[in-house]
N, CA, C and O atoms as a Tinker XYZ file with bonds, in Angstrom:
   280  protein
     1  N      0.632000   -1.287000   -0.030000    73     2
     2  CA    -0.061000   -0.088000    0.049000    64     1     3
     3  C      0.808000    1.433000   -0.331000    63     2     4     5
     4  O      0.627000    2.224000   -1.258000    81     3
     5  N      1.996000    1.451000    1.026000    73     3     6
     6  CA     3.153000    2.430000    0.560000    64     5     7
     7  C      3.434000    2.736000   -0.474000    63     6     8     9
     8  O      3.258000    3.850000   -0.967000    81     7
     9  N      4.053000    1.538000   -1.120000    73     7    10
    10  CA     4.976000    1.777000   -2.153000    64     9    11
    11  C      3.875000    2.946000   -3.442000    63    10    12    13
    12  O      4.504000    3.675000   -4.209000    81    11
    13  N      2.092000    2.945000   -3.492000    73    11    14
    14  CA     1.957000    3.582000   -4.415000    64    13    15
    15  C      1.111000    5.268000   -4.198000    63    14    16    17
    16  O      0.215000    5.863000   -4.797000    81    15
    17  N      2.045000    5.576000   -2.927000    73    15    18
    18  CA     1.931000    6.877000   -2.644000    64    17    19
    19  C      2.637000    8.051000   -3.566000    63    18    20    21
    20  O      3.816000    8.319000   -3.335000    81    19
    21  N      2.018000    8.664000   -4.474000    73    19    22
    22  CA     2.956000    9.878000   -5.233000    64    21    23
    23  C      3.303000   10.966000   -4.625000    63    22    24    25
    24  O      2.890000   10.841000   -3.472000    81    23
    25  N      4.007000   12.310000   -4.783000    73    23    26
    26  CA     4.156000   12.972000   -4.780000    64    25    27
    27  C      2.631000   14.206000   -3.796000    63    26    28    29
    28  O      2.427000   14.919000   -2.813000    81    27
    29  N      1.981000   13.622000   -5.101000    73    27    30
    30  CA     0.252000   14.535000   -5.038000    64    29    31
    31  C     -0.613000   13.928000   -3.628000    63    30    32    33
    32  O     -1.293000   14.724000   -2.980000    81    31
    33  N     -0.527000   12.437000   -3.206000    73    31    34
    34  CA    -0.735000   12.189000   -2.181000    64    33    35
    35  C      0.155000   12.614000   -0.809000    63    34    36    37
    36  O     -0.552000   12.947000    0.142000    81    35
    37  N      1.384000   12.643000   -0.618000    73    35    38
    38  CA     1.974000   13.344000    0.158000    64    37    39
    39  C      1.328000   14.664000    0.348000    63    38    40    41
    40  O      0.602000   14.894000    1.315000    81    39
    41  N      1.603000   15.568000   -0.616000    73    39    42
    42  CA     0.657000   16.924000   -0.651000    64    41    43
    43  C     -0.304000   17.008000    0.001000    63    42    44    45
    44  O     -0.279000   17.866000    0.884000    81    43
    45  N     -1.317000   16.319000   -0.123000    73    43    46
    46  CA    -2.636000   16.144000    0.073000    64    45    47
    47  C     -2.634000   15.683000    1.461000    63    46    48    49
    48  O     -3.315000   16.160000    2.370000    81    47
    49  N     -1.786000   14.689000    1.543000    73    47    50
    50  CA    -1.676000   14.726000    3.325000    64    49    51
    51  C     -1.108000   15.083000    3.939000    63    50    52    53
    52  O     -1.166000   14.600000    5.070000    81    51
    53  N      0.015000   16.356000    3.639000    73    51    54
    54  CA     0.428000   17.307000    4.371000    64    53    55
    55  C     -0.732000   18.804000    4.641000    63    54    56    57
    56  O     -0.608000   19.539000    5.621000    81    55
    57  N     -1.585000   18.965000    3.782000    73    55    58
    58  CA    -2.728000   19.588000    3.830000    64    57    59
    59  C     -3.416000   19.302000    4.546000    63    58    60    61
    60  O     -3.886000   20.226000    5.210000    81    59
    61  N     -3.796000   18.183000    4.792000    73    59    62
    62  CA    -5.183000   17.773000    5.657000    64    61    63
    63  C     -4.212000   17.785000    7.351000    63    62    64    65
    64  O     -4.792000   18.265000    8.325000    81    63
    65  N     -3.069000   17.341000    7.479000    73    63    66
    66  CA    -2.318000   17.245000    9.044000    64    65    67
    67  C     -2.416000   18.951000    9.097000    63    66    68    69
    68  O     -3.147000   19.454000    9.951000    81    67
    69  N     -1.752000   19.707000    8.276000    73    67    70
    70  CA    -1.254000   21.149000    8.419000    64    69    71
    71  C     -3.157000   21.561000    9.244000    63    70    72    73
    72  O     -3.462000   21.941000   10.374000    81    71
    73  N     -3.901000   21.286000    8.176000    73    71    74
    74  CA    -5.636000   21.697000    8.574000    64    73    75
    75  C     -5.922000   21.146000   10.241000    63    74    76    77
    76  O     -6.222000   21.979000   11.097000    81    75
    77  N     -5.841000   20.201000   10.463000    73    75    78
    78  CA    -5.876000   19.434000   11.605000    64    77    79
    79  C     -5.602000   19.908000   12.923000    63    78    80    81
    80  O     -6.506000   20.011000   13.753000    81    79
    81  N     -4.511000   20.181000   13.151000    73    79    82
    82  CA    -3.185000   20.404000   13.945000    64    81    83
    83  C     -3.099000   22.261000   14.237000    63    82    84    85
    84  O     -3.091000   22.846000   15.320000    81    83
    85  N     -3.054000   22.750000   13.054000    73    83    86
    86  CA    -2.535000   24.544000   13.146000    64    85    87
    87  C     -3.769000   25.279000   12.531000    63    86    88    89
    88  O     -3.693000   26.371000   11.967000    81    87
    89  N     -4.578000   24.766000   12.654000    73    87    90
    90  CA    -5.774000   25.486000   12.176000    64    89    91
    91  C     -6.515000   26.744000   12.911000    63    90    92    93
    92  O     -7.104000   27.670000   12.353000    81    91
    93  N     -6.283000   26.476000   14.655000    73    91    94
    94  CA    -6.114000   27.483000   15.238000    64    93    95
    95  C     -5.096000   29.107000   15.140000    63    94    96    97
    96  O     -5.456000   30.235000   15.476000    81    95
    97  N     -3.991000   28.735000   14.656000    73    95    98
    98  CA    -2.831000   29.611000   14.149000    64    97    99
    99  C     -2.896000   30.403000   12.399000    63    98   100   101
   100  O     -2.393000   31.451000   11.993000    81    99
   101  N     -3.593000   29.541000   11.815000    73    99   102
   102  CA    -3.770000   30.179000   10.082000    64   101   103
   103  C     -4.175000   31.519000   10.834000    63   102   104   105
   104  O     -3.317000   32.315000   11.217000    81   103
   105  N     -5.262000   31.679000   10.985000    73   103   106
   106  CA    -5.930000   33.514000   10.986000    64   105   107
   107  C     -4.643000   34.134000   11.386000    63   106   108   109
   108  O     -4.192000   34.742000   10.416000    81   107
   109  N     -3.817000   34.234000   12.491000    73   107   110
   110  CA    -3.004000   34.825000   13.050000    64   109   111
   111  C     -1.722000   34.724000   11.468000    63   110   112   113
   112  O     -1.266000   35.627000   10.766000    81   111
   113  N     -1.600000   33.842000   11.445000    73   111   114
   114  CA    -0.720000   33.464000   10.433000    64   113   115
   115  C     -0.815000   34.614000    8.921000    63   114   116   117
   116  O     -0.012000   35.308000    8.298000    81   115
   117  N     -2.114000   34.332000    8.846000    73   115   118
   118  CA    -2.580000   35.226000    7.231000    64   117   119
   119  C     -2.090000   36.699000    7.600000    63   118   120   121
   120  O     -1.284000   37.398000    6.984000    81   119
   121  N     -2.900000   37.026000    8.952000    73   119   122
   122  CA    -2.688000   38.755000    9.095000    64   121   123
   123  C     -1.531000   39.437000    9.288000    63   122   124   125
   124  O     -1.285000   40.606000    8.990000    81   123
   125  N     -0.402000   38.121000   10.130000    73   123   126
   126  CA     0.605000   38.839000    9.966000    64   125   127
   127  C      1.219000   39.149000    8.557000    63   126   128   129
   128  O      1.597000   40.260000    8.185000    81   127
   129  N      1.262000   37.783000    7.712000    73   127   130
   130  CA     1.516000   38.053000    6.466000    64   129   131
   131  C      0.795000   39.151000    5.326000    63   130   132   133
   132  O      1.430000   39.596000    4.369000    81   131
   133  N     -0.592000   39.483000    5.603000    73   131   134
   134  CA    -0.967000   40.728000    5.017000    64   133   135
   135  C     -0.105000   41.915000    5.481000    63   134   136   137
   136  O      0.572000   42.502000    4.637000    81   135
   137  N     -0.081000   42.403000    7.076000    73   135   138
   138  CA     1.164000   43.172000    7.516000    64   137   139
   139  C      2.143000   43.544000    6.983000    63   138   140   141
   140  O      2.287000   44.739000    6.724000    81   139
   141  N      2.945000   42.750000    6.720000    73   139   142
   142  CA     4.186000   42.624000    5.973000    64   141   143
   143  C      4.245000   43.049000    4.530000    63   142   144   145
   144  O      4.836000   43.930000    3.907000    81   143
   145  N      3.490000   42.183000    4.271000    73   143   146
   146  CA     3.019000   42.915000    2.435000    64   145   147
   147  C      2.235000   44.178000    2.627000    63   146   148   149
   148  O      2.583000   44.523000    1.498000    81   147
   149  N      1.696000   44.908000    2.917000    73   147   150
   150  CA     1.239000   46.210000    3.071000    64   149   151
   151  C      2.769000   46.825000    3.337000    63   150   152   153
   152  O      3.449000   47.375000    2.471000    81   151
   153  N      3.085000   46.652000    4.460000    73   151   154
   154  CA     4.431000   47.857000    4.791000    64   153   155
   155  C      5.331000   47.859000    3.929000    63   154   156   157
   156  O      5.814000   48.967000    3.693000    81   155
   157  N      5.996000   46.430000    3.002000    73   155   158
   158  CA     6.817000   46.671000    2.084000    64   157   159
   159  C      6.161000   47.252000    1.223000    63   158   160   161
   160  O      6.658000   48.332000    0.905000    81   159
   161  N      5.104000   46.948000    0.627000    73   159   162
   162  CA     4.348000   47.691000   -0.761000    64   161   163
   163  C      5.054000   49.181000   -0.365000    63   162   164   165
   164  O      5.803000   49.831000   -1.094000    81   163
   165  N      4.598000   49.534000    1.001000    73   163   166
   166  CA     4.832000   51.571000    1.655000    64   165   167
   167  C      5.991000   51.339000    1.374000    63   166   168   169
   168  O      6.426000   52.436000    1.023000    81   167
   169  N      6.839000   50.568000    1.294000    73   167   170
   170  CA     8.494000   51.052000    1.786000    64   169   171
   171  C      8.426000   50.765000    0.215000    63   170   172   173
   172  O      9.295000   51.383000   -0.399000    81   171
   173  N      7.717000   50.087000   -0.459000    73   171   174
   174  CA     8.982000   50.301000   -2.132000    64   173   175
   175  C      8.716000   51.311000   -2.925000    63   174   176   177
   176  O      9.530000   51.682000   -3.771000    81   175
   177  N      7.238000   52.033000   -2.710000    73   175   178
   178  CA     6.467000   52.943000   -2.961000    64   177   179
   179  C      7.010000   54.399000   -2.685000    63   178   180   181
   180  O      7.198000   55.245000   -3.559000    81   179
   181  N      7.213000   54.544000   -1.450000    73   179   182
   182  CA     8.156000   55.324000   -1.329000    64   181   183
   183  C      9.029000   56.096000   -1.487000    63   182   184   185
   184  O     10.118000   55.540000   -1.348000    81   183
   185  N      9.141000   57.649000   -1.830000    73   183   186
   186  CA    10.543000   57.854000   -2.379000    64   185   187
   187  C     11.518000   57.999000   -1.739000    63   186   188   189
   188  O     11.219000   58.413000   -0.619000    81   187
   189  N     13.066000   57.806000   -1.937000    73   187   190
   190  CA    14.238000   57.457000   -0.928000    64   189   191
   191  C     13.895000   59.225000    0.089000    63   190   192   193
   192  O     12.900000   59.782000   -0.375000    81   191
   193  N     14.393000   59.822000    0.977000    73   191   194
   194  CA    14.494000   60.699000    1.594000    64   193   195
   195  C     15.935000   61.756000    0.811000    63   194   196   197
   196  O     16.892000   61.261000    0.216000    81   195
   197  N     15.704000   63.268000    1.041000    73   195   198
   198  CA    16.473000   64.230000    0.606000    64   197   199
   199  C     17.826000   63.964000    1.243000    63   198   200   201
   200  O     18.844000   64.471000    0.772000    81   199
   201  N     17.843000   63.263000    2.192000    73   199   202
   202  CA    19.214000   63.211000    3.242000    64   201   203
   203  C     19.675000   61.915000    2.422000    63   202   204   205
   204  O     20.797000   62.099000    1.949000    81   203
   205  N     19.270000   60.960000    2.187000    73   203   206
   206  CA    19.814000   59.512000    1.225000    64   205   207
   207  C     20.442000   59.975000   -0.091000    63   206   208   209
   208  O     21.258000   59.360000   -0.778000    81   207
   209  N     20.040000   60.877000   -0.254000    73   207   210
   210  CA    19.894000   61.399000   -1.850000    64   209   211
   211  C     21.249000   62.844000   -1.565000    63   210   212   213
   212  O     21.420000   63.691000   -2.442000    81   211
   213  N     21.870000   62.861000   -0.544000    73   211   214
   214  CA    22.626000   63.810000   -0.865000    64   213   215
   215  C     23.738000   63.590000   -0.936000    63   214   216   217
   216  O     24.088000   62.516000   -0.448000    81   215
   217  N     24.760000   64.429000   -1.531000    73   215   218
   218  CA    26.088000   63.422000   -2.045000    64   217   219
   219  C     27.278000   64.090000   -0.903000    63   218   220   221
   220  O     27.463000   65.298000   -0.756000    81   219
   221  N     27.895000   63.171000   -0.277000    73   219   222
   222  CA    28.841000   63.457000    0.424000    64   221   223
   223  C     29.824000   63.999000    0.106000    63   222   224   225
   224  O     30.762000   63.442000   -0.466000    81   223
   225  N     29.756000   65.692000    0.560000    73   223   226
   226  CA    31.520000   66.489000    0.229000    64   225   227
   227  C     32.360000   66.220000    1.492000    63   226   228   229
   228  O     32.165000   65.983000    2.684000    81   227
   229  N     33.505000   66.391000    0.549000    73   227   230
   230  CA    35.355000   65.953000    1.304000    64   229   231
   231  C     35.470000   67.482000    1.707000    63   230   232   233
   232  O     35.224000   68.495000    1.052000    81   231
   233  N     35.919000   67.314000    2.978000    73   231   234
   234  CA    36.256000   68.853000    3.272000    64   233   235
   235  C     37.702000   69.496000    2.897000    63   234   236   237
   236  O     38.766000   68.882000    2.983000    81   235
   237  N     37.537000   70.981000    2.422000    73   235   238
   238  CA    38.734000   71.455000    1.505000    64   237   239
   239  C     39.895000   72.202000    2.207000    63   238   240   241
   240  O     39.948000   72.405000    3.420000    81   239
   241  N     40.731000   72.549000    1.382000    73   239   242
   242  CA    42.082000   73.069000    2.251000    64   241   243
   243  C     41.825000   74.398000    2.966000    63   242   244   245
   244  O     42.630000   75.002000    3.675000    81   243
   245  N     40.184000   74.864000    2.572000    73   243   246
   246  CA    40.146000   76.162000    3.371000    64   245   247
   247  C     39.038000   76.620000    4.228000    63   246   248   249
   248  O     38.660000   77.723000    4.623000    81   247
   249  N     38.357000   74.511000    4.498000    73   247   250
   250  CA    37.689000   74.817000    5.420000    64   249   251
   251  C     38.926000   74.672000    6.735000    63   250   252   253
   252  O     38.681000   75.304000    7.763000    81   251
   253  N     39.865000   74.076000    6.696000    73   251   254
   254  CA    40.811000   74.085000    7.820000    64   253   255
   255  C     41.084000   75.392000    8.534000    63   254   256   257
   256  O     41.092000   75.706000    9.724000    81   255
   257  N     41.338000   76.147000    7.233000    73   255   258
   258  CA    42.234000   78.053000    7.460000    64   257   259
   259  C     40.604000   78.686000    8.258000    63   258   260   261
   260  O     40.785000   79.793000    8.766000    81   259
   261  N     39.465000   78.272000    8.381000    73   259   262
   262  CA    38.951000   79.302000    8.749000    64   261   263
   263  C     38.490000   78.710000   10.043000    63   262   264   265
   264  O     37.788000   79.541000   10.620000    81   263
   265  N     38.606000   77.613000   10.719000    73   263   266
   266  CA    38.696000   76.859000   12.077000    64   265   267
   267  C     39.161000   78.028000   12.699000    63   266   268   269
   268  O     39.915000   78.803000   12.112000    81   267
   269  N     38.660000   78.258000   14.149000    73   267   270
   270  CA    39.081000   79.190000   15.211000    64   269   271
   271  C     40.274000   78.312000   16.176000    63   270   272   273
   272  O     40.033000   77.363000   16.922000    81   271
   273  N     41.285000   78.793000   15.970000    73   271   274
   274  CA    42.321000   78.166000   16.628000    64   273   275
   275  C     43.546000   77.485000   15.622000    63   274   276   277
   276  O     44.473000   76.934000   16.215000    81   275
   277  N     43.574000   77.510000   14.055000    73   275   278
   278  CA    44.150000   76.610000   13.317000    64   277   279
   279  C     45.375000   77.888000   13.101000    63   278   280
   280  O     46.365000   77.681000   12.400000    81   279
């Protein structure tokens, strides 16, 4: 009997076991997955902040001369 099991049989058996033992946790899992997708979509659509796009300026020789105590 065990030799006639195929991949589809195993998948259906796994689905039945998940429904029997994990049914109370499935709504919470689906809710957290939905929230994660919503946050991800918001982050993807959000334009980058100006601080992230500002080029980094290197100090010049005149900056050292204008500092007090130099």
